N, CA and C atoms of all chains as a GROMACS GRO file, in nm:
protein
  570
    1MET      N    1   3.094  -0.045   1.842
    1MET     CA    2   3.004   0.041   1.763
    1MET      C    3   3.022   0.186   1.803
    2ASN      N    4   3.036   0.269   1.702
    2ASN     CA    5   3.049   0.410   1.735
    2ASN      C    6   2.912   0.480   1.729
    3LEU      N    7   2.917   0.610   1.750
    3LEU     CA    8   2.794   0.688   1.764
    3LEU      C    9   2.709   0.684   1.638
    4LEU      N   10   2.777   0.692   1.523
    4LEU     CA   11   2.703   0.702   1.397
    4LEU      C   12   2.627   0.573   1.367
    5ASP      N   13   2.692   0.457   1.396
    5ASP     CA   14   2.623   0.330   1.372
    5ASP      C   15   2.498   0.317   1.456
    6VAL      N   16   2.509   0.358   1.584
    6VAL     CA   17   2.392   0.352   1.672
    6VAL      C   18   2.281   0.441   1.618
    7ALA      N   19   2.319   0.563   1.576
    7ALA     CA   20   2.217   0.656   1.526
    7ALA      C   21   2.151   0.603   1.399
    8VAL      N   22   2.232   0.546   1.308
    8VAL     CA   23   2.176   0.493   1.183
    8VAL      C   24   2.081   0.378   1.212
    9THR      N   25   2.121   0.289   1.305
    9THR     CA   26   2.034   0.176   1.338
    9THR      C   27   1.904   0.223   1.399
   10LEU      N   28   1.913   0.319   1.494
   10LEU     CA   29   1.791   0.369   1.557
   10LEU      C   30   1.700   0.437   1.456
   11THR      N   31   1.760   0.515   1.365
   11THR     CA   32   1.680   0.584   1.264
   11THR      C   33   1.610   0.484   1.172
   12LEU      N   34   1.684   0.379   1.132
   12LEU     CA   35   1.620   0.280   1.044
   12LEU      C   36   1.509   0.206   1.117
   13CYS      N   37   1.528   0.181   1.248
   13CYS     CA   38   1.420   0.118   1.325
   13CYS      C   39   1.297   0.209   1.329
   14ALA      N   40   1.320   0.340   1.351
   14ALA     CA   41   1.207   0.434   1.354
   14ALA      C   42   1.136   0.435   1.220
   15TYR      N   43   1.213   0.432   1.110
   15TYR     CA   44   1.152   0.431   0.976
   15TYR      C   45   1.069   0.304   0.956
   16CYS      N   46   1.124   0.190   1.004
   16CYS     CA   47   1.052   0.063   0.990
   16CYS      C   48   0.919   0.069   1.062
   17LEU      N   49   0.922   0.121   1.185
   17LEU     CA   50   0.798   0.133   1.263
   17LEU      C   51   0.700   0.224   1.191
   18ALA      N   52   0.750   0.337   1.140
   18ALA     CA   53   0.662   0.431   1.070
   18ALA      C   54   0.602   0.367   0.946
   19MET      N   55   0.683   0.286   0.873
   19MET     CA   56   0.629   0.220   0.754
   19MET      C   57   0.525   0.117   0.790
   20ILE      N   58   0.545   0.048   0.903
   20ILE     CA   59   0.445  -0.051   0.945
   20ILE      C   60   0.314   0.020   0.980
   21ILE      N   61   0.324   0.134   1.051
   21ILE     CA   62   0.203   0.208   1.084
   21ILE      C   63   0.135   0.260   0.957
   22GLY      N   64   0.218   0.309   0.863
   22GLY     CA   65   0.162   0.356   0.736
   22GLY      C   66   0.094   0.244   0.659
   23LEU      N   67   0.154   0.123   0.662
   23LEU     CA   68   0.091   0.009   0.595
   23LEU      C   69  -0.040  -0.029   0.663
   24GLY      N   70  -0.044  -0.012   0.798
   24GLY     CA   71  -0.169  -0.035   0.869
   24GLY      C   72  -0.278   0.059   0.821
   25ARG      N   73  -0.242   0.187   0.802
   25ARG     CA   74  -0.340   0.283   0.749
   25ARG      C   75  -0.377   0.246   0.605
   26LEU      N   76  -0.279   0.197   0.530
   26LEU     CA   77  -0.306   0.157   0.391
   26LEU      C   78  -0.406   0.042   0.387
   27LEU      N   79  -0.397  -0.051   0.483
   27LEU     CA   80  -0.491  -0.163   0.485
   27LEU      C   81  -0.626  -0.121   0.541
   28ARG      N   82  -0.625  -0.032   0.641
   28ARG     CA   83  -0.748  -0.001   0.712
   28ARG      C   84  -0.827   0.110   0.646
   29GLY      N   85  -0.752   0.210   0.590
   29GLY     CA   86  -0.810   0.335   0.543
   29GLY      C   87  -0.952   0.324   0.492
   30PRO      N   88  -1.046   0.400   0.548
   30PRO     CA   89  -1.186   0.376   0.511
   30PRO      C   90  -1.214   0.404   0.364
   31ARG      N   91  -1.143   0.499   0.304
   31ARG     CA   92  -1.172   0.532   0.166
   31ARG      C   93  -1.046   0.520   0.082
   32ALA      N   94  -1.063   0.530  -0.049
   32ALA     CA   95  -0.949   0.511  -0.139
   32ALA      C   96  -0.846   0.621  -0.120
   33LEU      N   97  -0.890   0.744  -0.092
   33LEU     CA   98  -0.795   0.854  -0.081
   33LEU      C   99  -0.704   0.840   0.041
   34ASP      N  100  -0.758   0.780   0.149
   34ASP     CA  101  -0.672   0.751   0.263
   34ASP      C  102  -0.559   0.658   0.223
   35ARG      N  103  -0.594   0.562   0.138
   35ARG     CA  104  -0.491   0.467   0.092
   35ARG      C  105  -0.388   0.536   0.005
   36VAL      N  106  -0.433   0.633  -0.078
   36VAL     CA  107  -0.338   0.706  -0.162
   36VAL      C  108  -0.240   0.784  -0.074
   37VAL      N  109  -0.292   0.852   0.028
   37VAL     CA  110  -0.205   0.930   0.116
   37VAL      C  111  -0.109   0.838   0.191
   38ALA      N  112  -0.159   0.723   0.238
   38ALA     CA  113  -0.073   0.630   0.312
   38ALA      C  114   0.035   0.573   0.220
   39PHE      N  115  -0.001   0.543   0.095
   39PHE     CA  116   0.097   0.492  -0.002
   39PHE      C  117   0.208   0.595  -0.026
   40ASP      N  118   0.165   0.720  -0.043
   40ASP     CA  119   0.262   0.827  -0.065
   40ASP      C  120   0.357   0.839   0.055
   41PHE      N  121   0.299   0.829   0.175
   41PHE     CA  122   0.381   0.839   0.296
   41PHE      C  123   0.483   0.725   0.305
   42VAL      N  124   0.436   0.602   0.279
   42VAL     CA  125   0.527   0.487   0.287
   42VAL      C  126   0.639   0.501   0.184
   43PHE      N  127   0.603   0.551   0.065
   43PHE     CA  128   0.704   0.569  -0.039
   43PHE      C  129   0.808   0.672   0.004
   44THR      N  130   0.762   0.782   0.064
   44THR     CA  131   0.856   0.885   0.108
   44THR      C  132   0.949   0.833   0.216
   45VAL      N  133   0.893   0.754   0.309
   45VAL     CA  134   0.977   0.700   0.417
   45VAL      C  135   1.080   0.602   0.360
   46ALA      N  136   1.040   0.524   0.258
   46ALA     CA  137   1.135   0.434   0.194
   46ALA      C  138   1.248   0.512   0.127
   47LEU      N  139   1.212   0.626   0.066
   47LEU     CA  140   1.314   0.711   0.003
   47LEU      C  141   1.413   0.763   0.107
   48LEU      N  142   1.360   0.809   0.221
   48LEU     CA  143   1.450   0.857   0.327
   48LEU      C  144   1.536   0.742   0.379
   49GLY      N  145   1.478   0.622   0.385
   49GLY     CA  146   1.556   0.507   0.428
   49GLY      C  147   1.671   0.477   0.333
   50VAL      N  148   1.647   0.493   0.202
   50VAL     CA  149   1.755   0.473   0.105
   50VAL      C  150   1.865   0.577   0.126
   51LEU      N  151   1.826   0.702   0.156
   51LEU     CA  152   1.927   0.804   0.183
   51LEU      C  153   2.009   0.771   0.308
   52VAL      N  154   1.942   0.714   0.409
   52VAL     CA  155   2.016   0.676   0.530
   52VAL      C  156   2.109   0.559   0.500
   53LEU      N  157   2.064   0.466   0.414
   53LEU     CA  158   2.150   0.353   0.376
   53LEU      C  159   2.274   0.401   0.302
   54ALA      N  160   2.262   0.512   0.227
   54ALA     CA  161   2.379   0.568   0.160
   54ALA      C  162   2.484   0.609   0.262
   55ILE      N  163   2.439   0.665   0.376
   55ILE     CA  164   2.535   0.699   0.482
   55ILE      C  165   2.589   0.572   0.546
   56ARG      N  166   2.500   0.474   0.567
   56ARG     CA  167   2.540   0.351   0.635
   56ARG      C  168   2.647   0.276   0.558
   57TYR      N  169   2.630   0.264   0.424
   57TYR     CA  170   2.726   0.188   0.343
   57TYR      C  171   2.829   0.277   0.275
   58ASP      N  172   2.824   0.408   0.303
   58ASP     CA  173   2.926   0.501   0.256
   58ASP      C  174   2.942   0.495   0.104
   59SER      N  175   2.828   0.491   0.033
   59SER     CA  176   2.833   0.480  -0.112
   59SER      C  177   2.735   0.578  -0.172
   60SER      N  178   2.775   0.648  -0.277
   60SER     CA  179   2.686   0.750  -0.334
   60SER      C  180   2.601   0.696  -0.448
   61THR      N  181   2.605   0.564  -0.469
   61THR     CA  182   2.520   0.505  -0.574
   61THR      C  183   2.373   0.514  -0.536
   62TYR      N  184   2.346   0.520  -0.404
   62TYR     CA  185   2.208   0.517  -0.356
   62TYR      C  186   2.130   0.642  -0.395
   63PHE      N  187   2.200   0.752  -0.427
   63PHE     CA  188   2.129   0.876  -0.458
   63PHE      C  189   2.049   0.864  -0.585
   64ASP      N  190   2.103   0.792  -0.684
   64ASP     CA  191   2.029   0.773  -0.808
   64ASP      C  192   1.900   0.698  -0.782
   65ALA      N  193   1.911   0.593  -0.696
   65ALA     CA  194   1.791   0.517  -0.660
   65ALA      C  195   1.690   0.608  -0.590
   66ALA      N  196   1.740   0.693  -0.499
   66ALA     CA  197   1.649   0.781  -0.426
   66ALA      C  198   1.582   0.880  -0.520
   67LEU      N  199   1.659   0.930  -0.616
   67LEU     CA  200   1.603   1.025  -0.714
   67LEU      C  201   1.493   0.959  -0.796
   68LEU      N  202   1.520   0.836  -0.842
   68LEU     CA  203   1.418   0.765  -0.920
   68LEU      C  204   1.296   0.737  -0.835
   69MET      N  205   1.318   0.703  -0.706
   69MET     CA  206   1.203   0.677  -0.620
   69MET      C  207   1.120   0.802  -0.602
   70ALA      N  208   1.184   0.919  -0.588
   70ALA     CA  209   1.109   1.044  -0.575
   70ALA      C  210   1.023   1.067  -0.699
   71LEU      N  211   1.085   1.045  -0.817
   71LEU     CA  212   1.012   1.067  -0.943
   71LEU      C  213   0.893   0.973  -0.955
   72PHE      N  214   0.916   0.843  -0.931
   72PHE     CA  215   0.809   0.746  -0.954
   72PHE      C  216   0.702   0.753  -0.845
   73GLY      N  217   0.743   0.790  -0.723
   73GLY     CA  218   0.644   0.809  -0.619
   73GLY      C  219   0.548   0.921  -0.654
   74PHE      N  220   0.604   1.032  -0.706
   74PHE     CA  221   0.518   1.142  -0.750
   74PHE      C  222   0.426   1.097  -0.862
   75LEU      N  223   0.483   1.024  -0.958
   75LEU     CA  224   0.403   0.979  -1.072
   75LEU      C  225   0.286   0.892  -1.027
   76GLY      N  226   0.316   0.795  -0.938
   76GLY     CA  227   0.212   0.705  -0.890
   76GLY      C  228   0.103   0.778  -0.814
   77SER      N  229   0.144   0.863  -0.719
   77SER     CA  230   0.043   0.932  -0.638
   77SER      C  231  -0.039   1.027  -0.724
   78ALA      N  232   0.028   1.099  -0.816
   78ALA     CA  233  -0.046   1.193  -0.900
   78ALA      C  234  -0.144   1.119  -0.990
   79ALA      N  235  -0.102   1.004  -1.044
   79ALA     CA  236  -0.194   0.928  -1.131
   79ALA      C  237  -0.312   0.876  -1.052
   80LEU      N  238  -0.288   0.824  -0.929
   80LEU     CA  239  -0.398   0.773  -0.848
   80LEU      C  240  -0.494   0.885  -0.810
   81GLY      N  241  -0.439   1.002  -0.770
   81GLY     CA  242  -0.524   1.114  -0.733
   81GLY      C  243  -0.605   1.162  -0.850
   82LYS      N  244  -0.540   1.170  -0.967
   82LYS     CA  245  -0.609   1.213  -1.088
   82LYS      C  246  -0.723   1.117  -1.122
   83PHE      N  247  -0.695   0.987  -1.106
   83PHE     CA  248  -0.797   0.887  -1.136
   83PHE      C  249  -0.917   0.902  -1.043
   84LEU      N  250  -0.890   0.927  -0.914
   84LEU     CA  251  -1.000   0.941  -0.820
   84LEU      C  252  -1.074   1.072  -0.839
   85LEU      N  253  -1.007   1.170  -0.901
   85LEU     CA  254  -1.071   1.300  -0.920
   85LEU      C  255  -1.180   1.293  -1.026
   86ARG      N  256  -1.151   1.230  -1.141
   86ARG     CA  257  -1.248   1.231  -1.249
   86ARG      C  258  -1.284   1.092  -1.301
   87GLY      N  259  -1.202   0.992  -1.264
   87GLY     CA  260  -1.228   0.861  -1.319
   87GLY      C  261  -1.143   0.830  -1.440
   88GLU      N  262  -1.057   0.927  -1.480
   88GLU     CA  263  -0.962   0.898  -1.588
   88GLU      C  264  -0.832   0.970  -1.557
   89VAL      N  265  -0.720   0.911  -1.601
   89VAL     CA  266  -0.591   0.966  -1.563
   89VAL      C  267  -0.556   1.085  -1.651
   90ILE      N  268  -0.573   1.069  -1.783
   90ILE     CA  269  -0.540   1.178  -1.876
   90ILE      C  270  -0.669   1.223  -1.943
   91GLU      N  271  -0.701   1.353  -1.930
   91GLU     CA  272  -0.828   1.400  -1.987
   91GLU      C  273  -0.807   1.444  -2.130
   92MET      N  274   3.486   1.355   1.471
   92MET     CA  275   3.399   1.320   1.584
   92MET      C  276   3.279   1.413   1.590
   93ILE      N  277   3.305   1.544   1.571
   93ILE     CA  278   3.194   1.639   1.578
   93ILE      C  279   3.103   1.622   1.457
   94VAL      N  280   3.164   1.584   1.342
   94VAL     CA  281   3.082   1.555   1.224
   94VAL      C  282   2.988   1.439   1.251
   95GLN      N  283   3.043   1.334   1.314
   95GLN     CA  284   2.960   1.218   1.348
   95GLN      C  285   2.846   1.258   1.440
   96ALA      N  286   2.875   1.343   1.538
   96ALA     CA  287   2.770   1.385   1.632
   96ALA      C  288   2.661   1.463   1.559
   97VAL      N  289   2.703   1.554   1.467
   97VAL     CA  290   2.603   1.633   1.394
   97VAL      C  291   2.516   1.543   1.307
   98VAL      N  292   2.582   1.450   1.234
   98VAL     CA  293   2.506   1.360   1.146
   98VAL      C  294   2.412   1.273   1.227
   99ALA      N  295   2.460   1.222   1.342
   99ALA     CA  296   2.375   1.136   1.426
   99ALA      C  297   2.255   1.214   1.478
  100LEU      N  298   2.277   1.339   1.521
  100LEU     CA  299   2.166   1.420   1.571
  100LEU      C  300   2.062   1.445   1.463
  101LEU      N  301   2.109   1.479   1.342
  101LEU     CA  302   2.015   1.507   1.232
  101LEU      C  303   1.934   1.382   1.196
  102LEU      N  304   2.004   1.266   1.195
  102LEU     CA  305   1.932   1.143   1.160
  102LEU      C  306   1.829   1.107   1.265
  103LEU      N  307   1.865   1.121   1.393
  103LEU     CA  308   1.769   1.088   1.498
  103LEU      C  309   1.650   1.185   1.495
  104PHE      N  310   1.679   1.313   1.466
  104PHE     CA  311   1.572   1.412   1.453
  104PHE      C  312   1.474   1.372   1.343
  105SER      N  313   1.528   1.331   1.228
  105SER     CA  314   1.439   1.292   1.118
  105SER      C  315   1.361   1.165   1.154
  106GLY      N  316   1.425   1.072   1.226
  106GLY     CA  317   1.354   0.951   1.267
  106GLY      C  318   1.236   0.984   1.357
  107GLY      N  319   1.258   1.075   1.453
  107GLY     CA  320   1.149   1.116   1.540
  107GLY      C  321   1.036   1.183   1.464
  108LEU      N  322   1.073   1.268   1.367
  108LEU     CA  323   0.970   1.338   1.289
  108LEU      C  324   0.887   1.240   1.207
  109VAL      N  325   0.956   1.141   1.146
  109VAL     CA  326   0.883   1.044   1.064
  109VAL      C  327   0.789   0.962   1.151
  110LEU      N  328   0.835   0.927   1.271
  110LEU     CA  329   0.750   0.852   1.363
  110LEU      C  330   0.628   0.935   1.403
  111ALA      N  331   0.650   1.064   1.428
  111ALA     CA  332   0.537   1.152   1.463
  111ALA      C  333   0.438   1.161   1.348
  112ALA      N  334   0.491   1.168   1.225
  112ALA     CA  335   0.402   1.173   1.108
  112ALA      C  336   0.321   1.045   1.097
  113ALA      N  337   0.386   0.930   1.123
  113ALA     CA  338   0.313   0.804   1.113
  113ALA      C  339   0.204   0.794   1.219
  114LEU      N  340   0.237   0.840   1.341
  114LEU     CA  341   0.135   0.838   1.446
  114LEU      C  342   0.018   0.929   1.411
  115GLY      N  343   0.050   1.046   1.351
  115GLY     CA  344  -0.057   1.135   1.310
  115GLY      C  345  -0.144   1.071   1.203
  116LEU      N  346  -0.079   1.004   1.109
  116LEU     CA  347  -0.154   0.936   1.001
  116LEU      C  348  -0.244   0.828   1.059
  117TRP      N  349  -0.202   0.766   1.168
  117TRP     CA  350  -0.281   0.657   1.225
  117TRP      C  351  -0.392   0.708   1.315
  118ARG      N  352  -0.367   0.814   1.392
  118ARG     CA  353  -0.458   0.847   1.501
  118ARG      C  354  -0.558   0.958   1.468
  119LEU      N  355  -0.527   1.046   1.371
  119LEU     CA  356  -0.620   1.157   1.346
  119LEU      C  357  -0.750   1.104   1.288
  120ASP      N  358  -0.860   1.180   1.312
  120ASP     CA  359  -0.992   1.124   1.287
  120ASP      C  360  -1.039   1.140   1.143
  121ASP      N  361  -1.019   1.259   1.088
  121ASP     CA  362  -1.081   1.292   0.960
  121ASP      C  363  -0.978   1.280   0.849
  122PHE      N  364  -1.026   1.263   0.726
  122PHE     CA  365  -0.930   1.254   0.615
  122PHE      C  366  -0.854   1.385   0.597
  123PHE      N  367  -0.924   1.497   0.610
  123PHE     CA  368  -0.857   1.626   0.589
  123PHE      C  369  -0.758   1.658   0.700
  124LEU      N  370  -0.780   1.600   0.818
  124LEU     CA  371  -0.679   1.613   0.925
  124LEU      C  372  -0.560   1.522   0.894
  125ARG      N  373  -0.591   1.401   0.848
  125ARG     CA  374  -0.483   1.305   0.822
  125ARG      C  375  -0.392   1.349   0.709
  126MET      N  376  -0.445   1.432   0.618
  126MET     CA  377  -0.360   1.477   0.507
  126MET      C  378  -0.242   1.560   0.554
  127HIS      N  379  -0.254   1.623   0.671
  127HIS     CA  380  -0.147   1.711   0.717
  127HIS      C  381  -0.025   1.633   0.766
  128ALA      N  382  -0.049   1.512   0.819
  128ALA     CA  383   0.059   1.442   0.889
  128ALA      C  384   0.179   1.410   0.799
  129PRO      N  385   0.159   1.357   0.676
  129PRO     CA  386   0.278   1.321   0.596
  129PRO      C  387   0.363   1.440   0.555
  130ALA      N  388   0.309   1.563   0.564
  130ALA     CA  389   0.390   1.680   0.529
  130ALA      C  390   0.513   1.691   0.617
  131LEU      N  391   0.500   1.641   0.742
  131LEU     CA  392   0.614   1.642   0.834
  131LEU      C  393   0.730   1.561   0.777
  132ALA      N  394   0.697   1.443   0.720
  132ALA     CA  395   0.802   1.358   0.663
  132ALA      C  396   0.853   1.417   0.532
  133ASN      N  397   0.762   1.484   0.458
  133ASN     CA  398   0.803   1.534   0.327
  133ASN      C  399   0.889   1.658   0.335
  134THR      N  400   0.874   1.737   0.439
  134THR     CA  401   0.950   1.863   0.445
  134THR      C  402   1.068   1.852   0.541
  135LEU      N  403   1.040   1.863   0.672
  135LEU     CA  404   1.150   1.879   0.767
  135LEU      C  405   1.236   1.754   0.777
  136ALA      N  406   1.173   1.635   0.775
  136ALA     CA  407   1.252   1.512   0.790
  136ALA      C  408   1.343   1.492   0.669
  137SER      N  409   1.291   1.516   0.548
  137SER     CA  410   1.376   1.495   0.431
  137SER      C  411   1.487   1.601   0.425
  138TRP      N  412   1.456   1.723   0.470
  138TRP     CA  413   1.563   1.824   0.476
  138TRP      C  414   1.671   1.782   0.574
  139ALA      N  415   1.629   1.726   0.688
  139ALA     CA  416   1.728   1.685   0.789
  139ALA      C  417   1.816   1.573   0.735
  140VAL      N  418   1.753   1.476   0.665
  140VAL     CA  419   1.832   1.364   0.612
  140VAL      C  420   1.928   1.412   0.503
  141ALA      N  421   1.880   1.501   0.416
  141ALA     CA  422   1.967   1.552   0.310
  141ALA      C  423   2.082   1.632   0.369
  142LEU      N  424   2.054   1.710   0.473
  142LEU     CA  425   2.160   1.788   0.537
  142LEU      C  426   2.263   1.695   0.603
  143ALA      N  427   2.213   1.588   0.669
  143ALA     CA  428   2.304   1.490   0.730
  143ALA      C  429   2.392   1.426   0.624
  144SER      N  430   2.330   1.389   0.510
  144SER     CA  431   2.405   1.325   0.402
  144SER      C  432   2.510   1.421   0.345
  145ILE      N  433   2.472   1.548   0.328
  145ILE     CA  434   2.566   1.646   0.274
  145ILE      C  435   2.684   1.664   0.370
  146VAL      N  436   2.655   1.676   0.499
  146VAL     CA  437   2.762   1.695   0.598
  146VAL      C  438   2.855   1.574   0.599
  147TYR      N  439   2.794   1.454   0.597
  147TYR     CA  440   2.875   1.332   0.605
  147TYR      C  441   2.965   1.317   0.483
  148PHE      N  442   2.906   1.330   0.362
  148PHE     CA  443   2.987   1.305   0.242
  148PHE      C  444   3.085   1.418   0.216
  149THR      N  445   3.052   1.541   0.257
  149THR     CA  446   3.148   1.649   0.245
  149THR      C  447   3.269   1.624   0.335
  150ALA      N  448   3.242   1.575   0.457
  150ALA     CA  449   3.353   1.547   0.549
  150ALA      C  450   3.434   1.426   0.505
  151THR      N  451   3.365   1.326   0.444
  151THR     CA  452   3.436   1.204   0.405
  151THR      C  453   3.521   1.226   0.280
  152ASP      N  454   3.461   1.293   0.179
  152ASP     CA  455   3.532   1.310   0.052
  152ASP      C  456   3.632   1.425   0.054
  153GLY      N  457   3.615   1.518   0.148
  153GLY     CA  458   3.706   1.632   0.152
  153GLY      C  459   3.678   1.737   0.048
  154ARG      N  460   3.559   1.730  -0.015
  154ARG     CA  461   3.518   1.833  -0.111
  154ARG      C  462   3.368   1.848  -0.096
  155PRO      N  463   3.314   1.966  -0.137
  155PRO     CA  464   3.170   1.984  -0.119
  155PRO      C  465   3.090   1.888  -0.206
  156VAL      N  466   3.002   1.810  -0.144
  156VAL     CA  467   2.912   1.719  -0.215
  156VAL      C  468   2.770   1.769  -0.192
  157LEU      N  469   2.706   1.819  -0.298
  157LEU     CA  470   2.578   1.887  -0.279
  157LEU      C  471   2.464   1.824  -0.355
  158HIS      N  472   2.486   1.713  -0.427
  158HIS     CA  473   2.379   1.669  -0.516
  158HIS      C  474   2.260   1.608  -0.443
  159GLN      N  475   2.265   1.595  -0.310
  159GLN     CA  476   2.146   1.550  -0.236
  159GLN      C  477   2.037   1.655  -0.238
  160TRP      N  478   2.074   1.782  -0.259
  160TRP     CA  479   1.971   1.886  -0.266
  160TRP      C  480   1.870   1.857  -0.375
  161VAL      N  481   1.917   1.790  -0.484
  161VAL     CA  482   1.826   1.767  -0.597
  161VAL      C  483   1.702   1.691  -0.552
  162ILE      N  484   1.724   1.592  -0.464
  162ILE     CA  485   1.611   1.510  -0.418
  162ILE      C  486   1.514   1.596  -0.337
  163VAL      N  487   1.570   1.680  -0.248
  163VAL     CA  488   1.484   1.763  -0.165
  163VAL      C  489   1.408   1.865  -0.250
  164ILE      N  490   1.477   1.922  -0.349
  164ILE     CA  491   1.411   2.020  -0.435
  164ILE      C  492   1.302   1.952  -0.517
  165LEU      N  493   1.331   1.830  -0.566
  165LEU     CA  494   1.230   1.755  -0.640
  165LEU      C  495   1.108   1.727  -0.553
  166LEU      N  496   1.133   1.687  -0.427
  166LEU     CA  497   1.021   1.665  -0.335
  166LEU      C  498   0.944   1.794  -0.313
  167ALA      N  499   1.016   1.906  -0.297
  167ALA     CA  500   0.948   2.033  -0.271
  167ALA      C  501   0.864   2.077  -0.390
  168ILE      N  502   0.903   2.035  -0.511
  168ILE     CA  503   0.822   2.071  -0.628
  168ILE      C  504   0.703   1.978  -0.641
  169THR      N  505   0.724   1.846  -0.621
  169THR     CA  506   0.619   1.750  -0.655
  169THR      C  507   0.515   1.731  -0.545
  170VAL      N  508   0.555   1.742  -0.418
  170VAL     CA  509   0.461   1.712  -0.310
  170VAL      C  510   0.340   1.807  -0.309
  171PRO      N  511   0.357   1.939  -0.328
  171PRO     CA  512   0.237   2.025  -0.331
  171PRO      C  513   0.142   1.990  -0.445
  172VAL      N  514   0.196   1.945  -0.559
  172VAL     CA  515   0.111   1.906  -0.671
  172VAL      C  516   0.023   1.787  -0.630
  173THR      N  517   0.089   1.683  -0.573
  173THR     CA  518   0.014   1.565  -0.529
  173THR      C  519  -0.090   1.603  -0.425
  174THR      N  520  -0.049   1.686  -0.328
  174THR     CA  521  -0.142   1.724  -0.221
  174THR      C  522  -0.262   1.799  -0.278
  175GLY      N  523  -0.235   1.887  -0.375
  175GLY     CA  524  -0.346   1.961  -0.436
  175GLY      C  525  -0.442   1.869  -0.507
  176ILE      N  526  -0.389   1.774  -0.584
  176ILE     CA  527  -0.477   1.680  -0.656
  176ILE      C  528  -0.560   1.598  -0.560
  177VAL      N  529  -0.493   1.545  -0.453
  177VAL     CA  530  -0.564   1.460  -0.358
  177VAL      C  531  -0.670   1.540  -0.283
  178ALA      N  532  -0.637   1.664  -0.245
  178ALA     CA  533  -0.735   1.745  -0.172
  178ALA      C  534  -0.855   1.777  -0.260
  179ARG      N  535  -0.829   1.807  -0.389
  179ARG     CA  536  -0.940   1.836  -0.479
  179ARG      C  537  -1.028   1.713  -0.499
  180ALA      N  538  -0.963   1.594  -0.510
  180ALA     CA  539  -1.040   1.471  -0.523
  180ALA      C  540  -1.126   1.447  -0.399
  181ALA      N  541  -1.068   1.476  -0.279
  181ALA     CA  542  -1.144   1.454  -0.156
  181ALA      C  543  -1.264   1.549  -0.150
  182LEU      N  544  -1.243   1.676  -0.190
  182LEU     CA  545  -1.356   1.770  -0.190
  182LEU      C  546  -1.463   1.727  -0.289
  183PHE      N  547  -1.419   1.677  -0.405
  183PHE     CA  548  -1.512   1.628  -0.507
  183PHE      C  549  -1.597   1.515  -0.451
  184HIS      N  550  -1.533   1.420  -0.382
  184HIS     CA  551  -1.607   1.306  -0.325
  184HIS      C  552  -1.703   1.354  -0.216
  185LEU      N  553  -1.656   1.451  -0.134
  185LEU     CA  554  -1.741   1.503  -0.026
  185LEU      C  555  -1.867   1.566  -0.083
  186ARG      N  556  -1.850   1.649  -0.188
  186ARG     CA  557  -1.966   1.716  -0.248
  186ARG      C  558  -2.059   1.615  -0.313
  187ARG      N  559  -1.999   1.513  -0.378
  187ARG     CA  560  -2.082   1.413  -0.445
  187ARG      C  561  -2.162   1.332  -0.343
  188ASP      N  562  -2.101   1.306  -0.225
  188ASP     CA  563  -2.173   1.229  -0.124
  188ASP      C  564  -2.287   1.309  -0.063
  189ARG      N  565  -2.272   1.443  -0.057
  189ARG     CA  566  -2.377   1.524   0.004
  189ARG      C  567  -2.499   1.535  -0.085
  190GLU      N  568  -2.478   1.524  -0.216
  190GLU     CA  569  -2.592   1.543  -0.307
  190GLU      C  570  -2.679   1.419  -0.312
   0.00000   0.00000   0.00000
């Protein structure tokens, strides 16, 4: 194993741990907005993980997936926040 | 070899930042304090990963590969919008609970 493989594995392990902690906050969060923030965080970490996997498998197909994840993560979080703000998504 | 070292350093840096953000999300007391923690993952960590990806694919392909910036720029545009909406919703709930 060379240096890059070790670094990629360690980074993915750190991301996994961070996602588990984020999921813990998602389950525990006292209010709905805590859950929205935790969901957004887990989504962002998954996106970064996909970018790291692109380096790991040396393939640029993963960027499209990461781009779509960025778009849909924003859409989901914005819709949830909007819903909690007024009780309706589109006014 | 030096490319590998740079990419490995950037990836480990982003891993540490994401872990710090997760710990902040778990341990901070108030919702308004907890809102700050994910910004670490959204800004510096994603910039580090995109930079690592750009360095790696530029060195591998032998030509400049820059389209990873699109993801970072998209995050930089969308994350403040989400944060603003969530913060306004939190203030709304706080005021409603006080009345």
